[in-house]
C-alpha positions in Angstrom: 23.3 -20.3 -46.9 22.1 -17.0 -48.3 18.6 -17.8 -47.2 19.9 -18.6 -43.6 21.9 -15.4 -43.6 18.9 -13.3 -44.6 16.8 -14.9 -41.9 19.4 -14.2 -39.3 19.5 -10.6 -40.4 15.8 -10.3 -40.2 15.8 -11.8 -36.6 18.7 -9.5 -35.7 16.8 -6.5 -37.1 13.6 -7.4 -35.2 15.6 -7.9 -32.0 17.4 -4.6 -32.4 14.1 -2.8 -33.1 12.5 -4.4 -30.0 15.5 -3.4 -27.9 15.3 0.2 -29.1 11.6 0.3 -28.4 12.2 -1.1 -24.9 14.9 1.5 -24.1 13.9 3.0 -20.7 13.5 6.7 -20.3 16.2 8.5 -18.4 13.4 9.9 -16.2 12.7 6.3 -15.0 16.2 5.9 -13.6 17.1 6.5 -9.9 20.4 8.1 -8.9 20.9 5.2 -6.6 19.0 2.0 -5.7 19.5 0.1 -2.4 18.0 -3.1 -1.2 17.4 -2.6 2.6 16.4 -5.5 4.9 13.8 -5.0 7.6 13.7 -7.1 10.7 10.1 -7.7 11.7 7.7 -10.4 13.2 5.0 -12.5 11.6 2.0 -12.3 13.9 -1.7 -13.2 14.0 -4.1 -10.3 14.1 -4.8 -11.1 17.8 -1.1 -11.0 18.6 -0.8 -7.6 16.9 -3.9 -6.2 18.7 -2.7 -7.2 22.2 1.0 -6.3 21.7 2.2 -9.9 21.9 5.8 -9.8 20.7 6.3 -13.6 20.6 5.7 -13.9 16.9 8.0 -15.5 14.4 11.2 -13.4 13.7 11.1 -12.5 10.0 13.4 -10.7 7.6 11.7 -8.9 4.7 13.2 -6.3 2.4 12.5 -3.2 0.4 13.8 -1.3 -2.6 15.0 2.2 -1.7 15.3 4.6 -4.7 17.1 7.9 -4.3 16.1 10.6 -6.8 18.4 12.1 -9.3 19.7 15.7 -8.7 18.7 15.7 -5.0 21.1 16.8 -2.3 21.0 16.8 1.5 18.5 15.0 3.6 15.6 13.8 1.5 11.9 13.2 2.3 10.7 9.7 1.6 7.6 7.6 1.1 7.1 4.0 2.3 5.0 2.1 -0.2 2.9 -0.9 1.0 1.7 -3.3 -1.7 -1.7 -5.1 -2.0 -2.7 -8.7 -1.9 -1.0 -9.5 -5.2 2.5 -8.5 -3.9 4.7 -5.8 -5.4 3.5 -5.0 -8.9 3.4 -2.2 -11.5 1.2 0.1 -9.3 3.7 0.7 -6.5 6.6 0.7 -9.0 4.8 3.5 -11.0 4.3 5.5 -7.8 7.9 5.0 -6.7 9.2 6.5 -9.9 6.7 9.3 -9.7 7.9 10.2 -6.2 11.5 10.2 -7.5 10.5 12.7 -10.2 9.3 14.9 -7.4 12.7 14.7 -5.7 11.3 12.3 -3.0 13.0 9.0 -2.1 10.8 5.9 -2.4 10.9 2.7 -0.4 8.8 -0.1 -1.8 8.4 -2.7 1.0 7.9 -6.4 0.1 6.0 -8.0 2.9 5.5 -11.3 1.1 8.7 -12.7 -0.4 10.6 -13.1 2.9 7.6 -14.9 4.3 7.4 -17.3 1.3 4.1 -15.8 0.1 3.4 -14.9 -3.5 -0.1 -13.7 -3.2 -2.9 -13.6 -0.6 -5.7 -12.7 -3.1 -7.4 -16.0 -3.0 -6.4 -16.9 0.6 -6.2 -13.8 2.8 -5.6 -16.0 5.8 -2.0 -16.6 4.7 -1.0 -13.4 6.6 -2.7 -11.4 9.3 -4.3 -8.3 7.9 -2.6 -6.1 10.4 0.9 -7.5 10.1 1.9 -5.0 7.4 1.4 -2.2 9.9 4.2 -3.6 12.0 6.3 -4.0 8.8 5.7 -0.3 8.0 6.7 0.8 11.5 10.0 -1.2 11.2 10.5 0.2 7.7 10.2 3.7 9.2 13.2 2.9 11.5 15.3 1.7 8.5 14.7 5.0 6.7 15.0 7.2 9.8 18.5 5.7 10.4 19.6 6.3 6.7 22.1 9.1 6.4 20.3 10.5 3.3 16.7 10.5 4.7 15.0 13.1 6.9 13.2 11.2 9.6 10.8 14.1 10.1 9.6 13.8 6.5 8.6 10.2 6.0 5.1 9.4 4.7 3.3 6.1 4.0 1.1 5.1 1.1 -0.6 1.8 0.6 -2.8 -0.1 -1.8 -5.8 -2.3 -0.8 -4.3 -4.6 1.9 -1.4 -2.2 2.1 -3.9 0.7 2.1 -5.5 -0.7 5.2 -2.1 -0.8 6.9 -1.3 2.8 5.7 -4.7 3.9 7.2 -4.6 2.2 10.6 -0.9 2.7 11.1 -2.0 6.2 12.2 -3.7 4.8 15.3 -2.0 6.1 18.5 -2.7 2.8 20.2 -0.8 0.8 17.7 2.1 3.3 17.5 2.5 3.3 21.3 2.3 -0.4 21.5 4.7 -1.3 18.7 6.9 1.7 17.8 6.4 5.1 19.3 9.2 6.4 17.1 7.3 5.7 13.9 5.5 9.0 13.3 4.7 9.3 9.6 4.2 12.8 8.2 1.1 11.7 6.2 -1.0 8.5 5.8 -2.2 7.9 2.2 -4.4 4.8 1.8 -5.8 3.8 -1.6 -9.0 1.7 -1.7 -8.4 0.5 1.9 -10.9 -1.7 3.7 -12.8 -0.1 6.6 -15.0 -3.1 7.4 -13.4 -3.5 10.9 -14.1 -1.2 13.8 -11.1 -1.2 16.2 -11.1 0.0 19.7 -9.7 3.6 19.8 -9.7 3.9 16.1 -10.4 7.7 16.1 -7.3 8.4 18.3 -4.9 8.9 15.5 -1.8 11.0 14.7 -2.3 14.7 14.2 -1.1 14.5 10.6 -3.1 14.4 7.3 -4.9 11.2 6.4 -6.1 11.1 2.8 -7.9 8.0 1.5 -8.6 7.6 -2.3 -11.4 5.2 -3.2 -13.3 4.3 -6.4 -17.0 4.5 -6.3 -17.3 1.5 -8.6 -15.1 -0.6 -6.4 -16.9 -3.9 -5.6 -13.7 -5.6 -4.2 -13.3 -3.2 -1.2 -16.4 -1.1 -1.2 -16.4 2.5 -0.1 -19.5 2.3 2.0 -17.9 1.4 5.4 -15.3 4.0 5.0 -17.7 6.9 5.0 -18.9 6.6 8.6 -15.4 5.9 9.8 -14.1 9.1 8.2 -17.1 11.0 9.6 -16.1 9.7 13.1 -12.5 10.8 12.5 -13.6 14.3 11.5 -16.0 14.5 14.4 -13.0 13.7 16.7 -11.1 16.7 15.1 -8.8 14.7 13.0 -7.3 15.9 9.6 -8.9 13.0 7.6 -10.5 13.1 4.2 -12.1 10.4 2.0 -11.8 11.3 -1.6 -14.2 9.5 -3.9 -13.2 8.7 -7.5 -16.2 8.4 -9.9 -16.4 5.2 -12.1 -13.1 3.9 -10.6 -12.8 0.2 -9.8 -10.4 -1.6 -7.5 -6.7 -1.1 -8.3 -7.6 1.8 -10.6 -4.1 3.2 -10.5 -2.4 0.0 -11.9 -1.2 1.1 -15.4 -0.9 -2.5 -16.5 -4.4 -3.4 -15.2 -7.3 -4.1 -17.6 -8.8 -1.1 -19.2 -12.2 -2.8 -19.0 -13.2 -4.0 -15.5 -12.3 -7.7 -15.2 -13.2 -10.3 -12.7 -10.4 -11.2 -10.3 -11.2 -14.9 -10.2 -11.2 -16.4 -6.7 -10.1 -13.3 -5.0 -11.6 -12.9 -1.5 -13.6 -9.9 -0.4 -15.0 -8.9 3.0 -17.2 -6.2 1.4 -20.4 -7.8 2.9 -18.8 -8.3 6.4 -19.2 -6.1 9.4 -16.4 -6.8 11.8 -15.4 -5.3 15.1 -12.8 -5.7 17.8 -14.7 -7.1 20.8 -13.3 -7.9 23.3 -9.9 -6.2 23.0 -7.7 -8.2 20.7 -10.4 -10.3 19.1 -12.0 -9.5 15.8 -15.6 -10.8 15.6 -18.2 -11.0 12.9 -20.9 -8.6 14.1 -23.6 -10.8 12.4 -22.7 -13.9 14.3 -20.9 -12.6 17.4 -18.2 -15.2 16.7 -14.5 -14.8 15.9 -14.2 -13.8 12.2 -12.9 -16.4 9.7 -12.4 -16.2 5.9 -14.8 -19.2 5.9 -17.6 -17.0 7.1 -20.6 -16.6 4.7 -20.1 -12.9 4.4 -16.8 -13.4 2.5 -17.4 -13.2 -1.2 -15.2 -13.9 -4.3 -14.8 -12.8 -7.9 -14.8 -9.0 -7.5 -13.6 -6.7 -10.3 -10.4 -4.8 -11.0 -9.6 -2.2 -13.6 -7.4 0.7 -14.6 -8.9 4.2 -14.7 -6.6 6.9 -16.2 -8.7 9.9 -15.1 -8.9 8.7 -11.5 -5.2 7.9 -11.5 -4.2 11.3 -12.7 -6.5 13.0 -10.3 -5.1 11.0 -7.4 -1.6 11.7 -8.5 -2.2 15.4 -8.7 -3.8 15.5 -5.2 -1.1 13.4 -3.6 1.6 15.6 -5.2 0.0 18.7 -3.6 -0.3 17.0 -0.2 3.3 15.9 -0.2 4.6 19.2 -1.4 2.9 20.7 1.6 3.8 18.2 4.3 7.4 17.9 3.0 7.8 21.6 2.5 8.9 21.2 -1.1 9.4 24.3 -3.3 
């Protein structure tokens, strides 16, 4: 009996110690958290590109976190996840924005569609569908009594980064939701392998893309000429290159040493373009693009980079303080 009692005390002591170690910091806590539904559509890329609204009606949701100590109408950031769904990267950014006094809305584009991940099968959801989700998320925030509709920005990561980038296109806004005018577009390691018709006609707001030079999942190469074209067209667009950073470099729970993402699909060797309007073709074959095309590769690397994360965070902070007019 004594031995059993001692064992129980040891277990209790370990459990208590673990609980104490796991105690969250007060700075991690939002003043209020709300789960907000978003009514959207599930579309193919072709449907999105031609404005076909006959897609499948879909309800997704997002987590709205209101920061502590903030009063009045708040600025907000919509966060768009990558191919793995909502993970620690967007959660980290959401808490960071809250510490700035900015509301965060982490949108989950997968769960409501019955998707866990598209990493190894990107065809599970059209690459452009999350742009539409972001536009509808804008409406949800703009109608919220605590949010300032004139101060809503969008940030995205990988697949979500592509949506954060191209949601700035005037053509898409006009076709799907003219009201959705983000104050800034902040894509992280977004793909630029596709040239869309009218892709330099974008909102007159800052576009800042952050990309790792060591990224072999979504390579930076195709983004350089695109951002050159944007600047040549007089747009406020910058591509910020992060030395030695791999894909998902801002994920604090990611591997510290670059690790292969087994089976994950990459279009890094593809050159795609919209031609004719509404159809994405493989420039090498002249045929409609498919994830079965030979240019699609697998097994790229991912890895956390603390220096690149801190540098990105610092620059994003400065940008949002300017566009949101924060003291």
